[in-house]
DOMI-770918 format. One record per atom (N, C-alpha, C): residue number from 1; atom name; residue in three letters; z, y, x. Coordinates in steps of 0.05 Angstrom, whole numbers, m for minus. Layout:
BEGIN
(NUM; 'CA'; 'ALA'; (Z; Y; X))
...
END
This chain:
BEGIN
(1; 'N'; 'ILE'; (1366; 1304; 1611))
(1; 'CA'; 'ILE'; (1342; 1290; 1603))
(1; 'C'; 'ILE'; (1318; 1307; 1609))
(2; 'N'; 'SER'; (1298; 1294; 1619))
(2; 'CA'; 'SER'; (1273; 1308; 1625))
(2; 'C'; 'SER'; (1256; 1312; 1600))
(3; 'N'; 'LYS'; (1246; 1336; 1596))
(3; 'CA'; 'LYS'; (1230; 1342; 1573))
(3; 'C'; 'LYS'; (1204; 1326; 1573))
(4; 'N'; 'SER'; (1196; 1315; 1596))
(4; 'CA'; 'SER'; (1172; 1300; 1598))
(4; 'C'; 'SER'; (1175; 1271; 1589))
(5; 'N'; 'GLU'; (1199; 1263; 1582))
(5; 'CA'; 'GLU'; (1203; 1235; 1573))
(5; 'C'; 'GLU'; (1186; 1228; 1549))
(6; 'N'; 'VAL'; (1185; 1246; 1529))
(6; 'CA'; 'VAL'; (1166; 1243; 1507))
(6; 'C'; 'VAL'; (1152; 1270; 1505))
(7; 'N'; 'SER'; (1129; 1271; 1492))
(7; 'CA'; 'SER'; (1114; 1296; 1490))
(7; 'C'; 'SER'; (1130; 1315; 1472))
(8; 'N'; 'GLU'; (1126; 1340; 1476))
(8; 'CA'; 'GLU'; (1138; 1360; 1459))
(8; 'C'; 'GLU'; (1127; 1358; 1430))
(9; 'N'; 'THR'; (1102; 1349; 1428))
(9; 'CA'; 'THR'; (1091; 1345; 1401))
(9; 'C'; 'THR'; (1107; 1324; 1386))
(10; 'N'; 'LEU'; (1112; 1302; 1399))
(10; 'CA'; 'LEU'; (1128; 1281; 1386))
(10; 'C'; 'LEU'; (1157; 1290; 1381))
(11; 'N'; 'ALA'; (1168; 1304; 1400))
(11; 'CA'; 'ALA'; (1195; 1315; 1396))
(11; 'C'; 'ALA'; (1196; 1334; 1372))
(12; 'N'; 'ASN'; (1176; 1350; 1369))
(12; 'CA'; 'ASN'; (1175; 1368; 1346))
(12; 'C'; 'ASN'; (1172; 1353; 1319))
(13; 'N'; 'LYS'; (1157; 1332; 1319))
(13; 'CA'; 'LYS'; (1154; 1315; 1295))
(13; 'C'; 'LYS'; (1181; 1303; 1288))
(14; 'N'; 'ARG'; (1194; 1292; 1308))
(14; 'CA'; 'ARG'; (1221; 1280; 1303))
(14; 'C'; 'ARG'; (1241; 1301; 1293))
(15; 'N'; 'ALA'; (1239; 1325; 1305))
(15; 'CA'; 'ALA'; (1258; 1346; 1298))
(15; 'C'; 'ALA'; (1254; 1356; 1269))
(16; 'N'; 'GLU'; (1230; 1354; 1259))
(16; 'CA'; 'GLU'; (1225; 1361; 1231))
(16; 'C'; 'GLU'; (1242; 1344; 1212))
(17; 'N'; 'HIS'; (1243; 1318; 1219))
(17; 'CA'; 'HIS'; (1259; 1299; 1203))
(17; 'C'; 'HIS'; (1289; 1306; 1206))
(18; 'N'; 'CYS'; (1297; 1309; 1231))
(18; 'CA'; 'CYS'; (1325; 1314; 1237))
(18; 'C'; 'CYS'; (1335; 1341; 1225))
(19; 'N'; 'GLY'; (1318; 1361; 1227))
(19; 'CA'; 'GLY'; (1326; 1388; 1218))
(19; 'C'; 'GLY'; (1332; 1389; 1188))
(20; 'N'; 'SER'; (1319; 1372; 1173))
(20; 'CA'; 'SER'; (1324; 1372; 1144))
(20; 'C'; 'SER'; (1342; 1349; 1135))
(21; 'N'; 'CYS'; (1353; 1335; 1153))
(21; 'CA'; 'CYS'; (1371; 1312; 1147))
(21; 'C'; 'CYS'; (1399; 1321; 1141))
(22; 'N'; 'VAL'; (1412; 1309; 1122))
(22; 'CA'; 'VAL'; (1440; 1316; 1115))
(22; 'C'; 'VAL'; (1459; 1308; 1137))
(23; 'N'; 'HIS'; (1451; 1291; 1156))
(23; 'CA'; 'HIS'; (1468; 1283; 1178))
(23; 'C'; 'HIS'; (1466; 1301; 1202))
(24; 'N'; 'ALA'; (1449; 1321; 1201))
(24; 'CA'; 'ALA'; (1447; 1340; 1223))
(24; 'C'; 'ALA'; (1468; 1362; 1219))
(25; 'N'; 'LYS'; (1486; 1363; 1238))
(25; 'CA'; 'LYS'; (1509; 1382; 1236))
(25; 'C'; 'LYS'; (1508; 1401; 1260))
(26; 'N'; 'GLN'; (1517; 1425; 1256))
(26; 'CA'; 'GLN'; (1518; 1444; 1278))
(26; 'C'; 'GLN'; (1543; 1440; 1295))
(27; 'N'; 'GLY'; (1539; 1438; 1321))
(27; 'CA'; 'GLY'; (1561; 1434; 1339))
(27; 'C'; 'GLY'; (1570; 1460; 1352))
(28; 'N'; 'THR'; (1596; 1463; 1356))
(28; 'CA'; 'THR'; (1606; 1487; 1367))
(28; 'C'; 'THR'; (1597; 1491; 1396))
(29; 'N'; 'LEU'; (1600; 1471; 1413))
(29; 'CA'; 'LEU'; (1592; 1473; 1441))
(29; 'C'; 'LEU'; (1561; 1471; 1443))
(30; 'N'; 'LEU'; (1548; 1455; 1426))
(30; 'CA'; 'LEU'; (1519; 1452; 1427))
(30; 'C'; 'LEU'; (1505; 1478; 1420))
(31; 'N'; 'ALA'; (1517; 1496; 1407))
(31; 'CA'; 'ALA'; (1505; 1522; 1400))
(31; 'C'; 'ALA'; (1496; 1537; 1425))
(32; 'N'; 'TYR'; (1509; 1532; 1447))
(32; 'CA'; 'TYR'; (1502; 1546; 1472))
(32; 'C'; 'TYR'; (1478; 1534; 1486))
(33; 'N'; 'LEU'; (1469; 1511; 1478))
(33; 'CA'; 'LEU'; (1445; 1499; 1490))
(33; 'C'; 'LEU'; (1421; 1514; 1480))
(34; 'N'; 'ASN'; (1404; 1522; 1497))
(34; 'CA'; 'ASN'; (1380; 1537; 1490))
(34; 'C'; 'ASN'; (1357; 1517; 1485))
(35; 'N'; 'ASP'; (1351; 1511; 1461))
(35; 'CA'; 'ASP'; (1329; 1493; 1454))
(35; 'C'; 'ASP'; (1306; 1508; 1441))
(36; 'N'; 'GLU'; (1282; 1501; 1449))
(36; 'CA'; 'GLU'; (1259; 1514; 1438))
(36; 'C'; 'GLU'; (1253; 1505; 1410))
(37; 'N'; 'ILE'; (1263; 1483; 1401))
(37; 'CA'; 'ILE'; (1258; 1473; 1374))
(37; 'C'; 'ILE'; (1280; 1484; 1356))
(38; 'N'; 'LYS'; (1273; 1504; 1340))
(38; 'CA'; 'LYS'; (1293; 1518; 1324))
(38; 'C'; 'LYS'; (1306; 1501; 1303))
(39; 'N'; 'GLU'; (1292; 1480; 1292))
(39; 'CA'; 'GLU'; (1304; 1463; 1271))
(39; 'C'; 'GLU'; (1329; 1448; 1280))
(40; 'N'; 'ILE'; (1331; 1443; 1306))
(40; 'CA'; 'ILE'; (1353; 1426; 1315))
(40; 'C'; 'ILE'; (1371; 1441; 1336))
(41; 'N'; 'LYS'; (1366; 1466; 1340))
(41; 'CA'; 'LYS'; (1382; 1481; 1360))
(41; 'C'; 'LYS'; (1412; 1480; 1353))
(42; 'N'; 'GLY'; (1427; 1469; 1372))
(42; 'CA'; 'GLY'; (1456; 1468; 1369))
(42; 'C'; 'GLY'; (1466; 1445; 1351))
(43; 'N'; 'ALA'; (1448; 1428; 1343))
(43; 'CA'; 'ALA'; (1455; 1407; 1323))
(43; 'C'; 'ALA'; (1460; 1380; 1336))
(44; 'N'; 'TYR'; (1475; 1363; 1322))
(44; 'CA'; 'TYR'; (1480; 1336; 1330))
(44; 'C'; 'TYR'; (1478; 1318; 1305))
(45; 'N'; 'CYS'; (1474; 1293; 1309))
(45; 'CA'; 'CYS'; (1473; 1273; 1287))
(45; 'C'; 'CYS'; (1502; 1264; 1282))
(46; 'N'; 'ASP'; (1511; 1266; 1257))
(46; 'CA'; 'ASP'; (1539; 1257; 1252))
(46; 'C'; 'ASP'; (1541; 1227; 1248))
(47; 'N'; 'LEU'; (1518; 1213; 1249))
(47; 'CA'; 'LEU'; (1519; 1183; 1248))
(47; 'C'; 'LEU'; (1524; 1172; 1276))
(48; 'N'; 'CYS'; (1508; 1181; 1296))
(48; 'CA'; 'CYS'; (1510; 1170; 1323))
(48; 'C'; 'CYS'; (1524; 1189; 1342))
(49; 'N'; 'LYS'; (1528; 1214; 1334))
(49; 'CA'; 'LYS'; (1541; 1235; 1349))
(49; 'C'; 'LYS'; (1524; 1245; 1373))
(50; 'N'; 'CYS'; (1499; 1239; 1374))
(50; 'CA'; 'CYS'; (1481; 1248; 1395))
(50; 'C'; 'CYS'; (1472; 1277; 1390))
(51; 'N'; 'PRO'; (1470; 1293; 1412))
(51; 'CA'; 'PRO'; (1457; 1319; 1409))
(51; 'C'; 'PRO'; (1428; 1315; 1402))
(52; 'N'; 'LEU'; (1418; 1328; 1381))
(52; 'CA'; 'LEU'; (1391; 1324; 1373))
(52; 'C'; 'LEU'; (1370; 1333; 1393))
(53; 'N'; 'SER'; (1377; 1353; 1408))
(53; 'CA'; 'SER'; (1359; 1364; 1429))
(53; 'C'; 'SER'; (1351; 1341; 1448))
(54; 'N'; 'ALA'; (1370; 1325; 1456))
(54; 'CA'; 'ALA'; (1365; 1303; 1474))
(54; 'C'; 'ALA'; (1353; 1279; 1460))
(55; 'N'; 'LYS'; (1364; 1273; 1436))
(55; 'CA'; 'LYS'; (1356; 1250; 1422))
(55; 'C'; 'LYS'; (1326; 1250; 1415))
(56; 'N'; 'VAL'; (1316; 1272; 1405))
(56; 'CA'; 'VAL'; (1287; 1273; 1397))
(56; 'C'; 'VAL'; (1268; 1271; 1420))
(57; 'N'; 'ARG'; (1279; 1277; 1444))
(57; 'CA'; 'ARG'; (1262; 1276; 1468))
(57; 'C'; 'ARG'; (1264; 1250; 1484))
(58; 'N'; 'SER'; (1282; 1233; 1476))
(58; 'CA'; 'SER'; (1286; 1207; 1490))
(58; 'C'; 'SER'; (1268; 1185; 1479))
(59; 'N'; 'GLU'; (1253; 1174; 1497))
(59; 'CA'; 'GLU'; (1234; 1152; 1489))
(59; 'C'; 'GLU'; (1249; 1128; 1477))
(60; 'N'; 'LYS'; (1273; 1123; 1487))
(60; 'CA'; 'LYS'; (1287; 1099; 1479))
(60; 'C'; 'LYS'; (1304; 1102; 1454))
(61; 'N'; 'GLU'; (1308; 1127; 1445))
(61; 'CA'; 'GLU'; (1324; 1133; 1422))
(61; 'C'; 'GLU'; (1308; 1128; 1396))
(62; 'N'; 'LYS'; (1323; 1123; 1374))
(62; 'CA'; 'LYS'; (1311; 1121; 1348))
(62; 'C'; 'LYS'; (1330; 1133; 1328))
(63; 'N'; 'CYS'; (1319; 1140; 1305))
(63; 'CA'; 'CYS'; (1335; 1150; 1283))
(63; 'C'; 'CYS'; (1351; 1127; 1271))
(64; 'N'; 'GLU'; (1376; 1133; 1266))
(64; 'CA'; 'GLU'; (1394; 1112; 1254))
(64; 'C'; 'GLU'; (1385; 1105; 1226))
(65; 'N'; 'LEU'; (1370; 1124; 1212))
(65; 'CA'; 'LEU'; (1361; 1119; 1185))
(65; 'C'; 'LEU'; (1332; 1110; 1185))
(66; 'N'; 'GLU'; (1321; 1105; 1209))
(66; 'CA'; 'GLU'; (1293; 1095; 1213))
(66; 'C'; 'GLU'; (1272; 1115; 1202))
(67; 'N'; 'LYS'; (1278; 1141; 1204))
(67; 'CA'; 'LYS'; (1259; 1161; 1196))
(67; 'C'; 'LYS'; (1238; 1165; 1218))
(68; 'N'; 'TRP'; (1245; 1158; 1243))
(68; 'CA'; 'TRP'; (1226; 1158; 1265))
(68; 'C'; 'TRP'; (1234; 1138; 1286))
END
């Protein structure tokens, strides 16, 4: 996914919600992804199973709990 799909400002705002969500889980393989947003580094959503690094940056994605 291209980081330019949504602004990094928007991605950071989304990541604030995801980083404090009980559904954000640390993934074993995802831990090796180098993400600049520390709140979601190596995390995935246990509701939709998406890696949060990609999800918060995708224009077409939305939070399953409608937080963003």
